TIGU-205749 format. One record per residue (C-alpha): residue in three letters; chain; x, y, z. Coordinates in Angstrom, 1 decimal. Example, Ala and Ser with C-alpha at 12.3 -4.5 7.8 and 13.67 -1.06 7.14 Angstrom:
<zakes>
{"ALA"; "A"; {12.3; -4.5; 7.8}};
{"SER"; "A"; {13.7; -1.1; 7.1}};
</zakes>
This chain:
<zakes>
{"MET"; "A"; {169.1; 88.8; 90.0}};
{"LYS"; "A"; {170.4; 90.1; 86.2}};
{"LYS"; "A"; {168.4; 89.7; 82.8}};
{"ARG"; "A"; {169.9; 90.9; 79.6}};
{"PHE"; "A"; {167.5; 92.1; 77.0}};
{"ILE"; "A"; {168.7; 92.6; 73.7}};
{"ALA"; "A"; {165.9; 94.7; 70.7}};
{"ALA"; "A"; {167.4; 93.6; 66.9}};
{"ARG"; "A"; {165.9; 93.9; 63.6}};
{"GLU"; "A"; {164.8; 90.9; 61.9}};
{"PRO"; "A"; {162.5; 91.4; 59.1}};
{"VAL"; "A"; {161.7; 87.8; 58.2}};
{"PRO"; "A"; {163.5; 84.0; 60.0}};
{"GLY"; "A"; {166.6; 83.3; 58.4}};
{"ALA"; "A"; {169.9; 81.9; 59.7}};
{"ASP"; "A"; {170.0; 84.0; 62.9}};
{"TRP"; "A"; {166.9; 83.1; 63.3}};
{"LEU"; "A"; {167.5; 79.2; 63.1}};
{"ALA"; "A"; {170.7; 79.6; 65.2}};
{"ARG"; "A"; {168.9; 81.0; 68.2}};
{"PHE"; "A"; {166.6; 78.0; 67.5}};
{"SER"; "A"; {169.0; 75.4; 67.3}};
{"ALA"; "A"; {170.5; 77.2; 70.4}};
{"GLY"; "A"; {166.9; 76.6; 72.3}};
{"ARG"; "A"; {165.6; 73.9; 70.8}};
{"GLY"; "A"; {165.6; 72.0; 74.5}};
{"GLU"; "A"; {163.9; 74.7; 76.4}};
{"ALA"; "A"; {161.9; 74.6; 73.3}};
{"GLU"; "A"; {160.8; 70.5; 73.8}};
{"ARG"; "A"; {160.5; 70.7; 77.3}};
{"TRP"; "A"; {157.8; 74.2; 76.9}};
{"TYR"; "A"; {156.2; 72.1; 74.0}};
{"ARG"; "A"; {155.5; 68.9; 76.1}};
{"GLY"; "A"; {155.5; 70.2; 79.5}};
{"GLU"; "A"; {153.3; 68.1; 81.8}};
{"GLY"; "A"; {149.9; 68.5; 80.6}};
{"LEU"; "A"; {150.4; 67.5; 77.2}};
{"ALA"; "A"; {148.0; 64.7; 76.6}};
{"ASP"; "A"; {148.0; 62.4; 72.9}};
{"PRO"; "A"; {150.2; 64.8; 71.1}};
{"PRO"; "A"; {148.8; 65.7; 67.9}};
{"THR"; "A"; {151.1; 65.3; 64.6}};
{"ALA"; "A"; {153.0; 67.3; 62.8}};
{"ALA"; "A"; {150.6; 66.6; 59.6}};
{"GLU"; "A"; {147.9; 67.4; 62.1}};
{"CYS"; "A"; {149.9; 70.2; 63.6}};
{"ARG"; "A"; {150.0; 71.5; 59.7}};
{"ALA"; "A"; {146.6; 70.7; 59.0}};
{"ALA"; "A"; {145.2; 72.7; 61.6}};
{"LEU"; "A"; {147.6; 75.9; 60.9}};
{"ALA"; "A"; {146.5; 75.9; 57.1}};
{"ALA"; "A"; {142.6; 75.6; 58.3}};
{"HIS"; "A"; {142.2; 78.3; 60.6}};
{"MET"; "A"; {145.8; 80.6; 59.9}};
{"PRO"; "A"; {146.5; 79.7; 56.3}};
{"GLU"; "A"; {148.2; 83.6; 56.2}};
{"LEU"; "A"; {151.1; 82.5; 58.4}};
{"MET"; "A"; {151.7; 79.0; 55.9}};
{"PRO"; "A"; {154.1; 80.5; 53.8}};
{"ALA"; "A"; {156.5; 81.4; 57.1}};
{"TYR"; "A"; {155.9; 78.4; 58.5}};
{"GLU"; "A"; {157.3; 76.4; 56.0}};
{"GLN"; "A"; {159.8; 78.9; 55.1}};
{"VAL"; "A"; {161.1; 77.9; 59.4}};
{"CYS"; "A"; {160.7; 74.6; 58.7}};
{"ALA"; "A"; {162.2; 74.1; 55.6}};
{"LEU"; "A"; {164.6; 76.1; 57.9}};
{"VAL"; "A"; {164.7; 73.0; 60.4}};
{"GLY"; "A"; {165.0; 70.4; 58.0}};
{"ASP"; "A"; {163.0; 66.9; 58.7}};
{"ASP"; "A"; {162.6; 67.4; 62.2}};
{"ASP"; "A"; {159.4; 65.9; 62.4}};
{"LEU"; "A"; {159.5; 67.5; 66.4}};
{"ALA"; "A"; {160.5; 70.7; 65.7}};
{"HIS"; "A"; {157.4; 70.8; 63.1}};
{"ARG"; "A"; {154.8; 70.0; 65.1}};
{"ILE"; "A"; {156.6; 72.5; 68.2}};
{"LEU"; "A"; {156.7; 75.4; 65.9}};
{"SER"; "A"; {152.8; 75.1; 64.7}};
{"HIS"; "A"; {151.7; 76.2; 68.2}};
{"TYR"; "A"; {149.3; 74.0; 68.1}};
{"ARG"; "A"; {147.9; 72.1; 71.3}};
{"PRO"; "A"; {150.8; 73.5; 73.7}};
{"PRO"; "A"; {150.9; 71.6; 77.5}};
{"PRO"; "A"; {149.0; 73.9; 80.4}};
{"LEU"; "A"; {151.3; 76.8; 81.7}};
{"PRO"; "A"; {150.3; 79.5; 84.7}};
{"GLY"; "A"; {150.7; 83.2; 84.1}};
{"GLY"; "A"; {150.0; 86.2; 85.5}};
{"CYS"; "A"; {150.1; 89.9; 84.2}};
{"SER"; "A"; {147.6; 93.2; 84.5}};
{"GLN"; "A"; {146.8; 95.8; 81.9}};
{"ALA"; "A"; {144.6; 99.2; 81.0}};
{"VAL"; "A"; {144.0; 101.2; 78.6}};
{"TRP"; "A"; {144.1; 104.5; 79.1}};
{"LEU"; "A"; {141.8; 107.2; 76.7}};
{"GLY"; "A"; {143.1; 110.7; 78.1}};
{"GLN"; "A"; {145.8; 112.9; 76.9}};
{"GLU"; "A"; {148.7; 111.5; 75.6}};
{"GLY"; "A"; {146.4; 108.6; 74.4}};
{"PRO"; "A"; {145.6; 106.3; 73.5}};
{"ALA"; "A"; {147.9; 104.1; 74.6}};
{"LEU"; "A"; {147.6; 100.9; 77.1}};
{"VAL"; "A"; {149.8; 99.8; 79.8}};
{"ARG"; "A"; {150.5; 97.0; 80.4}};
{"ASN"; "A"; {153.1; 94.5; 83.2}};
{"TYR"; "A"; {154.4; 91.4; 82.1}};
{"ASP"; "A"; {154.9; 88.1; 85.6}};
{"TYR"; "A"; {156.5; 85.3; 84.9}};
{"PRO"; "A"; {159.5; 83.8; 86.0}};
{"LEU"; "A"; {162.5; 85.7; 85.1}};
{"GLU"; "A"; {164.3; 82.8; 83.5}};
{"THR"; "A"; {161.6; 81.8; 81.3}};
{"VAL"; "A"; {161.1; 85.0; 79.6}};
{"SER"; "A"; {163.1; 85.5; 76.5}};
{"ASP"; "A"; {165.6; 88.5; 76.4}};
{"ARG"; "A"; {164.4; 89.2; 73.2}};
{"PHE"; "A"; {162.3; 92.3; 71.3}};
{"GLU"; "A"; {162.3; 92.6; 68.0}};
{"ALA"; "A"; {160.8; 94.5; 64.9}};
{"THR"; "A"; {159.8; 91.6; 62.0}};
{"ALA"; "A"; {158.0; 92.6; 59.0}};
{"TRP"; "A"; {157.4; 89.0; 58.0}};
{"PHE"; "A"; {154.7; 90.1; 54.8}};
{"GLY"; "A"; {155.7; 93.7; 54.5}};
{"ARG"; "A"; {154.0; 95.1; 57.8}};
{"GLU"; "A"; {156.7; 96.1; 60.1}};
{"VAL"; "A"; {155.8; 95.3; 63.9}};
{"ILE"; "A"; {157.6; 95.7; 67.1}};
{"ALA"; "A"; {156.2; 93.2; 69.8}};
{"LYS"; "A"; {158.5; 91.6; 72.9}};
{"ALA"; "A"; {159.0; 88.0; 71.8}};
{"GLN"; "A"; {158.5; 85.1; 73.1}};
{"ARG"; "A"; {159.2; 81.0; 72.3}};
{"PRO"; "A"; {160.7; 80.0; 68.8}};
{"TRP"; "A"; {159.2; 81.1; 65.5}};
{"GLY"; "A"; {157.0; 84.2; 66.1}};
{"GLY"; "A"; {155.8; 83.5; 69.5}};
{"CYS"; "A"; {154.7; 87.2; 71.1}};
{"LEU"; "A"; {153.0; 88.5; 74.0}};
{"ASP"; "A"; {152.2; 92.0; 73.5}};
{"GLY"; "A"; {152.8; 94.0; 70.2}};
{"MET"; "A"; {152.2; 96.8; 68.0}};
{"ASN"; "A"; {151.7; 97.3; 64.5}};
{"GLU"; "A"; {152.5; 99.7; 61.6}};
{"ASP"; "A"; {148.7; 100.2; 61.2}};
{"GLY"; "A"; {148.5; 101.3; 64.7}};
{"LEU"; "A"; {147.4; 98.2; 66.2}};
{"VAL"; "A"; {148.1; 96.9; 69.7}};
{"ALA"; "A"; {147.8; 93.5; 71.5}};
{"SER"; "A"; {148.8; 92.0; 74.7}};
{"LEU"; "A"; {147.4; 89.3; 76.7}};
{"THR"; "A"; {147.3; 87.7; 80.2}};
{"ALA"; "A"; {146.4; 84.2; 81.4}};
{"GLY"; "A"; {142.5; 84.0; 81.7}};
{"GLY"; "A"; {143.0; 82.2; 84.8}};
{"HIS"; "A"; {140.7; 78.4; 84.1}};
{"ALA"; "A"; {142.1; 75.5; 83.9}};
{"GLY"; "A"; {141.6; 72.7; 80.7}};
{"GLN"; "A"; {143.0; 72.3; 77.7}};
{"GLY"; "A"; {141.4; 72.4; 74.5}};
{"ARG"; "A"; {142.8; 71.5; 70.9}};
{"GLY"; "A"; {143.7; 75.4; 69.6}};
{"PHE"; "A"; {147.0; 77.6; 69.4}};
{"SER"; "A"; {149.1; 78.9; 71.4}};
{"ILE"; "A"; {148.0; 82.7; 71.8}};
{"ILE"; "A"; {151.4; 83.9; 71.9}};
{"LEU"; "A"; {151.4; 82.6; 67.9}};
{"VAL"; "A"; {147.4; 84.1; 67.6}};
{"LEU"; "A"; {148.8; 87.3; 68.7}};
{"ARG"; "A"; {151.2; 87.1; 66.3}};
{"TYR"; "A"; {148.9; 86.2; 63.7}};
{"LEU"; "A"; {146.7; 89.4; 64.7}};
{"LEU"; "A"; {149.7; 92.2; 64.3}};
{"GLU"; "A"; {150.7; 90.4; 60.6}};
{"THR"; "A"; {147.2; 90.8; 59.4}};
{"CYS"; "A"; {145.1; 93.0; 60.7}};
{"ARG"; "A"; {145.0; 96.7; 60.6}};
{"ASN"; "A"; {142.8; 97.4; 63.3}};
{"VAL"; "A"; {140.4; 96.3; 66.3}};
{"ALA"; "A"; {137.9; 95.1; 64.2}};
{"GLU"; "A"; {139.2; 93.1; 61.9}};
{"ALA"; "A"; {141.6; 91.4; 65.3}};
{"ILE"; "A"; {138.3; 91.1; 66.7}};
{"ARG"; "A"; {137.0; 88.5; 63.9}};
{"ALA"; "A"; {140.3; 87.1; 64.3}};
{"LEU"; "A"; {140.1; 86.1; 67.5}};
{"ALA"; "A"; {136.6; 84.8; 67.7}};
{"ARG"; "A"; {137.4; 82.8; 64.8}};
{"VAL"; "A"; {140.9; 80.8; 65.8}};
{"PRO"; "A"; {140.4; 77.9; 68.4}};
{"LEU"; "A"; {142.6; 78.5; 71.5}};
{"ALA"; "A"; {144.3; 76.3; 73.9}};
{"LEU"; "A"; {144.3; 77.4; 77.0}};
{"SER"; "A"; {142.1; 80.1; 78.8}};
{"GLN"; "A"; {143.1; 83.5; 77.4}};
{"ASN"; "A"; {142.5; 87.1; 77.5}};
{"VAL"; "A"; {143.7; 89.5; 75.0}};
{"THR"; "A"; {143.3; 93.1; 75.6}};
{"LEU"; "A"; {143.4; 95.5; 72.2}};
{"LEU"; "A"; {143.1; 98.6; 71.4}};
{"ASP"; "A"; {144.2; 101.3; 67.6}};
{"ARG"; "A"; {145.3; 104.6; 66.8}};
{"SER"; "A"; {141.7; 105.2; 66.5}};
{"GLY"; "A"; {141.2; 104.7; 70.3}};
{"ALA"; "A"; {138.5; 101.9; 69.8}};
{"TYR"; "A"; {139.4; 99.2; 72.1}};
{"ALA"; "A"; {138.3; 95.2; 73.5}};
{"THR"; "A"; {139.4; 93.3; 75.4}};
{"LEU"; "A"; {138.0; 89.5; 75.1}};
{"PHE"; "A"; {137.7; 86.8; 77.2}};
{"LEU"; "A"; {138.6; 83.1; 75.2}};
{"GLY"; "A"; {139.3; 79.4; 76.0}};
{"PRO"; "A"; {138.8; 76.1; 75.2}};
{"GLY"; "A"; {134.8; 75.3; 75.4}};
{"ARG"; "A"; {133.2; 78.8; 75.9}};
{"GLU"; "A"; {132.4; 80.9; 73.5}};
{"PRO"; "A"; {134.7; 84.2; 73.1}};
{"ALA"; "A"; {133.1; 87.1; 75.3}};
{"VAL"; "A"; {133.8; 90.8; 73.2}};
{"THR"; "A"; {133.9; 93.0; 76.2}};
{"ARG"; "A"; {134.5; 97.4; 76.9}};
{"GLU"; "A"; {136.6; 95.9; 80.1}};
{"ARG"; "A"; {139.5; 98.8; 79.8}};
{"VAL"; "A"; {141.1; 96.8; 82.6}};
{"CYS"; "A"; {142.0; 93.3; 82.6}};
{"THR"; "A"; {144.0; 90.7; 84.9}};
{"ASN"; "A"; {144.2; 87.2; 85.1}};
{"HIS"; "A"; {140.2; 86.1; 85.2}};
{"GLN"; "A"; {137.5; 87.3; 83.8}};
{"GLU"; "A"; {134.3; 87.3; 84.5}};
{"LEU"; "A"; {133.5; 87.7; 88.3}};
{"SER"; "A"; {130.4; 85.3; 87.7}};
{"ALA"; "A"; {132.4; 82.4; 87.0}};
{"LEU"; "A"; {136.2; 83.6; 89.5}};
{"PRO"; "A"; {138.1; 80.6; 89.9}};
{"SER"; "A"; {138.5; 80.0; 93.7}};
{"GLY"; "A"; {142.0; 80.0; 95.9}};
{"ALA"; "A"; {144.6; 82.7; 96.5}};
{"ALA"; "A"; {145.7; 83.5; 92.2}};
{"ALA"; "A"; {142.1; 84.6; 91.4}};
{"ARG"; "A"; {142.0; 86.6; 94.9}};
{"ARG"; "A"; {144.9; 88.7; 93.7}};
{"SER"; "A"; {144.2; 89.0; 90.0}};
{"VAL"; "A"; {140.6; 90.6; 91.4}};
{"ALA"; "A"; {143.2; 93.0; 93.4}};
{"ARG"; "A"; {145.3; 94.3; 91.0}};
{"GLN"; "A"; {142.2; 94.5; 89.0}};
{"GLN"; "A"; {140.2; 96.6; 91.5}};
{"ARG"; "A"; {143.8; 99.0; 92.2}};
{"LEU"; "A"; {143.5; 99.5; 88.3}};
{"LEU"; "A"; {140.1; 100.7; 88.2}};
{"ARG"; "A"; {140.6; 102.7; 91.2}};
{"ALA"; "A"; {143.5; 104.4; 89.5}};
{"LEU"; "A"; {141.7; 105.3; 86.3}};
{"GLU"; "A"; {138.7; 107.1; 88.3}};
{"GLU"; "A"; {141.3; 109.3; 90.1}};
{"PRO"; "A"; {140.3; 112.7; 89.0}};
{"GLY"; "A"; {143.1; 114.5; 87.3}};
{"ILE"; "A"; {145.2; 111.3; 87.2}};
{"GLY"; "A"; {147.4; 111.2; 83.8}};
{"LEU"; "A"; {149.1; 108.2; 82.0}};
{"GLY"; "A"; {152.3; 109.0; 83.8}};
{"ASP"; "A"; {150.6; 108.7; 86.7}};
{"LEU"; "A"; {148.9; 105.6; 85.5}};
{"THR"; "A"; {152.1; 104.5; 84.3}};
{"ALA"; "A"; {153.2; 105.0; 88.0}};
{"ARG"; "A"; {151.0; 102.5; 89.5}};
{"PHE"; "A"; {152.2; 99.7; 87.5}};
{"PHE"; "A"; {155.6; 99.7; 89.2}};
{"GLU"; "A"; {153.2; 99.6; 92.7}};
{"PRO"; "A"; {151.5; 96.7; 95.0}};
{"PRO"; "A"; {150.5; 94.3; 94.8}};
{"LEU"; "A"; {150.6; 95.5; 90.5}};
{"TYR"; "A"; {154.5; 95.1; 90.8}};
{"SER"; "A"; {156.0; 91.8; 91.9}};
{"ARG"; "A"; {159.5; 91.0; 93.3}};
{"HIS"; "A"; {158.6; 87.4; 93.9}};
{"ALA"; "A"; {160.7; 84.8; 92.2}};
{"GLY"; "A"; {158.2; 82.9; 90.9}};
{"PHE"; "A"; {156.1; 85.6; 89.7}};
{"THR"; "A"; {158.4; 88.9; 88.5}};
{"THR"; "A"; {156.7; 91.6; 87.1}};
{"VAL"; "A"; {159.4; 91.4; 84.1}};
{"TYR"; "A"; {158.6; 94.5; 82.2}};
{"THR"; "A"; {156.7; 97.0; 82.2}};
{"ALA"; "A"; {155.5; 98.7; 78.2}};
{"VAL"; "A"; {153.2; 101.4; 77.1}};
{"TYR"; "A"; {151.8; 101.4; 74.2}};
{"ARG"; "A"; {151.0; 104.9; 71.7}};
{"PRO"; "A"; {149.7; 103.2; 68.4}};
{"ALA"; "A"; {148.3; 107.5; 67.3}};
{"GLU"; "A"; {152.4; 107.9; 67.3}};
{"GLY"; "A"; {153.2; 104.4; 66.8}};
{"ARG"; "A"; {156.1; 104.6; 69.7}};
{"VAL"; "A"; {156.6; 101.7; 72.5}};
{"ASP"; "A"; {158.4; 102.6; 75.9}};
{"TYR"; "A"; {160.0; 99.2; 77.1}};
{"LEU"; "A"; {160.3; 100.5; 81.1}};
{"TRP"; "A"; {162.4; 99.2; 84.4}};
{"PRO"; "A"; {162.4; 101.2; 87.9}};
{"GLY"; "A"; {165.0; 103.6; 86.4}};
{"LYS"; "A"; {165.0; 102.4; 82.7}};
{"ARG"; "A"; {163.3; 103.9; 80.2}};
{"TRP"; "A"; {163.9; 102.1; 76.3}};
{"PRO"; "A"; {162.1; 103.8; 73.7}};
{"HIS"; "A"; {161.2; 102.0; 70.3}};
{"ARG"; "A"; {159.4; 103.4; 67.4}};
{"ILE"; "A"; {157.7; 102.1; 64.0}};
{"GLY"; "A"; {159.7; 103.8; 61.5}};
{"GLY"; "A"; {162.5; 103.9; 63.5}};
{"PHE"; "A"; {163.5; 101.2; 65.9}};
{"GLU"; "A"; {166.8; 100.9; 67.0}};
{"PRO"; "A"; {169.0; 97.5; 68.0}};
{"GLY"; "A"; {170.4; 97.9; 71.7}};
{"ASP"; "A"; {170.7; 96.0; 74.3}};
{"TYR"; "A"; {170.1; 96.4; 78.3}};
{"VAL"; "A"; {170.9; 94.6; 81.8}};
{"HIS"; "A"; {168.4; 94.7; 84.3}};
{"ASP"; "A"; {169.4; 94.1; 88.2}};
{"TYR"; "A"; {166.0; 92.9; 89.4}};
{"GLY"; "A"; {167.8; 92.2; 93.0}};
{"ASP"; "A"; {167.5; 89.8; 95.4}};
{"LEU"; "A"; {163.5; 88.4; 94.6}};
{"LEU"; "A"; {161.6; 87.6; 97.0}};
{"PRO"; "A"; {160.3; 83.3; 97.6}};
</zakes>
């Protein structure tokens, strides 16, 4: 199976953004309605929630709502408020040795669902490089010009609360926060709809992993490895949880290996059980963020695609994943 990726510079949403949203509106609606979205909120409720919890985003939100026009459902979709439950994968680790600090991560998801877009934006004058996902601002991982890196994984617990999708909250962090301390404060006060983990790193080497979700207090930890569960004492049952622990343990052992370097750690992300070629749980890309250099490398087997803050180069790349396993 082949998938084309693009790298694009789009400082603020405009005509190009509107064309993409219009073309993908059906998929966006299927995402937002999902199968578990009970009692969907009104557009007014969505706007009020966004204004209450992430007011800095309101000018940009009003701008994209104006672009789509009088479309009540689109305004709700664009708020990212109370999305449906979704499964997810991913593994990530913080590196603090030579060539660091760095955050290395695999993003695992069905290929056809992941967007093709890596982008450089500057909604409020702060440059952000991120892997974009979903309409208006959603991102899976990214870095800003102040040297803050944020990356997500699914938390592993079922349930849905009255909060936002993590992909918009990551955008919020990268657009408004300068360092790990500021990002922690923001994550602690913005409600999330689903169980999520977020790993933060900045150019000073400060880092944290937060366990978040509806019905629990945010937990700020010094965990350097994060997969798809939260505290082991509250580990959900099932094969997915066992695979998550196996991936976590593989990375923890790698960090403890004598003489290991950043390149060695990155190589582990291309080995099982971290690297997946299963159709429902495919390793879509690997990212290595180095905030002190303002650099991110997006990786696939045999391919390195580097980008820098202040030097983001538009382009495209087609990767052949081969025949995926069932």
